[in-house]
N, C-alpha and C positions, 0 to 999 in steps of 0.2 A: 353915211356911216355915223353921225352924232347919236342917232338913236339907239346903237347900238351899244354904244359906250356908258350908258347911262343904267346897264344891269350889268352882272358878271356871270359865266359861263364858267365859271373856275371848277375843277371837280367834276365836271358832266365828259360825256361822249356826244358826241354829235357825228349823224353819216349821212354825207351828202352824196346822193345823188347824181350821175352826168356833171360830176365836178372837173370834168376835165373841159366844160363848154365854156362860153363868157358867162353865163350868169352863175353857174356853179360855182365857178372858181371866185366869184365874187362874195357868194356866200360862204363858200369856206375860209377864206381868208378872213372877211369879218368875226364869222364865229370865232375862227383862233384870237384875233384879236382880242376877242371878248374874254379868252382864257381859258376855251375848249380844248381838249383834244378831237381831232380831227380826221376821219375816214375819209380819203378823197375816195370815192369809185366813178371807175367811167371807162371806155373801150380803150382809151389810145394810155398805151404804157408811156411815151416819152411826155407827153402834157400832164400825165398824174404824177410823173416823177416830181415834175416842174414844177407840180402845186405844192407837191411837199415840202422840197428843196426851200421855196418860194417861204412858207408856214414856217419851215425849222430856221430860215436864216433870221427870221423876227423874233427867234426864242420860243416859237408854240411848236406842239407836237402833234406828231400828224404820219400817217401811215398810206401808201395806196394799197389798193385793191381794184386787180383789171377784172372787170364782169359788164354782160349784157343784162341790164334790168328790163 
C-alpha cells in the first residue's frame, strides 16, 4: 500500500469490476484510501455492500453496482 500513497486520486472516480472478490477488494480499498470515489461492481450484493461500508467507514465515498461483466 505504500506505493499508492505516493500519489493522489482525489477528485477521480474509479470503477472496480470484480470488487466483491479478494483482489478487487484490495484495489477498491487502496484507491479509496488514495482519495478516489469508488464504484464497487460485482455479482454478490452482500459482499458489494460490505466493500462500500468498509470504504465509507474510512471516510471514503463509494457505491455498489450489482452486475455480471
